[in-house]
C-alpha positions as CSV (number, residue, x, y, z in Angstrom):
1,X,-17.4,15.4,-4.1
2,X,-17.9,12.0,-5.6
3,X,-17.9,8.7,-3.7
4,X,-15.6,5.8,-4.5
5,X,-16.2,4.7,-8.0
6,X,-14.9,1.2,-7.3
7,X,-13.3,-1.0,-4.7
8,X,-12.1,-4.5,-5.3
9,X,-10.3,-7.3,-3.5
10,X,-6.9,-8.3,-4.8
11,X,-6.1,-12.0,-5.3
12,X,-3.7,-11.4,-2.4
13,X,-5.4,-12.2,1.0
14,X,-6.8,-9.0,2.6
15,X,-5.4,-6.5,0.0
16,X,-8.0,-4.0,-1.3
17,X,-7.7,-1.6,-4.2
18,X,-10.0,1.4,-4.0
19,X,-10.7,4.6,-5.8
20,X,-10.8,7.4,-3.2
21,X,-13.1,10.4,-3.2
22,X,-12.0,12.9,-5.8
23,X,-13.2,16.0,-7.6
24,X,-11.9,16.9,-11.1
25,X,-11.9,20.7,-11.7
26,X,-10.2,22.0,-14.8
27,X,-10.4,25.6,-13.4
28,X,-9.1,25.2,-9.9
29,X,-7.3,21.9,-10.0
30,X,-8.2,18.4,-8.8
31,X,-8.9,17.4,-5.2
32,X,-8.5,14.0,-3.5
33,X,-9.9,13.4,-0.1
34,X,-9.4,10.6,2.5
35,X,-12.0,10.6,5.3
36,X,-10.2,8.2,7.6
37,X,-13.2,6.8,9.4
38,X,-15.0,6.0,6.2
39,X,-12.1,4.6,4.2
40,X,-9.6,3.0,6.7
41,X,-10.1,0.1,9.0
42,X,-7.5,1.7,11.3
43,X,-6.7,5.1,12.8
44,X,-3.4,6.3,11.2
45,X,-0.5,6.6,13.6
46,X,2.2,7.4,11.1
47,X,2.5,9.0,7.6
48,X,5.5,9.0,5.4
49,X,6.6,9.7,1.8
50,X,9.2,8.1,-0.3
51,X,10.6,10.3,-3.1
52,X,13.7,11.3,-5.0
53,X,14.5,7.7,-5.8
54,X,16.7,6.7,-8.7
55,X,15.3,4.7,-11.5
56,X,15.4,0.9,-10.9
57,X,15.3,1.4,-7.1
58,X,13.2,-1.1,-5.1
59,X,11.6,-0.1,-1.8
60,X,9.7,-2.1,0.7
61,X,10.8,-5.7,0.4
62,X,9.2,-6.6,3.8
63,X,6.0,-7.5,5.5
64,X,4.6,-6.3,8.8
65,X,3.5,-8.5,11.6
66,X,0.8,-6.1,12.9
67,X,0.9,-2.9,10.9
68,X,-1.7,-2.1,8.2
69,X,-1.0,0.5,5.5
70,X,-2.7,2.5,2.8
71,X,-0.4,3.2,-0.1
72,X,-1.0,5.8,-2.9
73,X,0.9,7.6,-5.5
74,X,0.8,11.3,-4.6
75,X,2.7,12.0,-7.8
76,X,4.1,9.8,-10.6
77,X,3.9,6.1,-11.1
78,X,5.1,3.0,-9.2
79,X,4.4,-0.8,-9.2
80,X,3.4,-2.7,-6.1
81,X,4.1,-6.4,-5.8
82,X,1.9,-7.8,-3.1
83,X,2.5,-11.4,-1.9
84,X,0.7,-13.3,0.8
85,X,2.9,-16.4,0.6
86,X,0.5,-18.2,-1.7
87,X,-0.7,-15.7,-4.3
88,X,0.8,-12.5,-5.6
89,X,-0.4,-9.6,-7.7
90,X,1.3,-6.5,-9.3
91,X,-0.7,-3.3,-8.9
92,X,0.2,-0.1,-10.8
93,X,-0.3,3.1,-8.9
94,X,-0.5,6.0,-11.4
95,X,-3.2,8.3,-10.1
96,X,-3.4,9.9,-6.6
97,X,-7.0,8.7,-6.1
98,X,-6.1,5.0,-6.3
99,X,-5.2,3.5,-2.9
100,X,-4.1,0.1,-1.9
101,X,-5.0,-1.1,1.5
102,X,-2.3,-3.6,2.8
103,X,-3.0,-5.7,5.9
104,X,-0.4,-7.3,8.1
105,X,1.5,-10.3,6.8
106,X,1.6,-9.3,3.1
107,X,5.0,-9.0,1.6
108,X,5.3,-5.7,-0.3
109,X,7.8,-4.5,-2.9
110,X,7.7,-1.1,-4.6
111,X,9.4,-0.8,-8.0
112,X,9.1,0.9,-11.4
113,X,9.6,4.2,-9.6
114,X,10.3,7.3,-11.7
115,X,12.6,10.1,-10.3
116,X,9.6,12.4,-9.8
117,X,7.4,9.9,-8.1
118,X,6.1,10.4,-4.6
119,X,4.6,7.4,-2.7
120,X,2.4,8.4,0.3
121,X,1.9,5.8,3.1
122,X,-0.6,6.0,6.0
123,X,0.3,3.4,8.7
124,X,-1.8,2.0,11.5
125,X,1.2,1.8,13.9
126,X,4.2,3.9,14.8
127,X,7.6,2.6,13.6
128,X,8.7,-0.5,15.4
129,X,11.6,-2.5,13.9
130,X,10.3,-5.6,15.6
131,X,7.1,-5.4,13.4
132,X,9.1,-5.8,10.2
133,X,9.9,-9.2,8.5
134,X,12.7,-8.3,6.1
135,X,13.7,-11.8,5.0
136,X,11.4,-13.4,2.4
137,X,12.3,-16.9,3.5
138,X,11.5,-16.1,7.1
139,X,8.2,-14.6,5.9
140,X,7.3,-17.8,4.0
141,X,8.2,-19.9,7.0
142,X,5.9,-17.8,9.3
143,X,3.1,-18.2,6.7
144,X,3.6,-22.0,6.5
145,X,3.5,-22.3,10.3
146,X,0.3,-20.3,10.5
147,X,-1.3,-22.5,7.8
148,X,-0.3,-25.7,9.6
149,X,-1.6,-24.4,12.9
150,X,-5.1,-23.7,11.6
């Protein structure tokens, strides 16, 4: 197996883009591995997939108060819009070995999804509706208050 070929910080606070361990094998098929303790700053408590979405659909459109996530495209392509309330960046996920680590308090939207795309998410917390900020204006207000407090 190979080690990560690259890892970089996004312009969005705390977001990291990384190439995960993978092996290319034209005879037996490719393999991608996530060794949680080496890659993730959290122990996954939840895993989910989004798939069978119609073209033009937008997922996410929220931030988490405490939950961190690793997002990767298990199949197909999608665009992530990451926003920390000050800076934003669009990241294309089009290979299963590219992962995006998203910390709490980053607004995330998933778009550009093809019908055959599958997005895999590993989350640091179990589902808790109170952890979600689903209104962008509220998200920005929380960010502003945090900046003024520091």
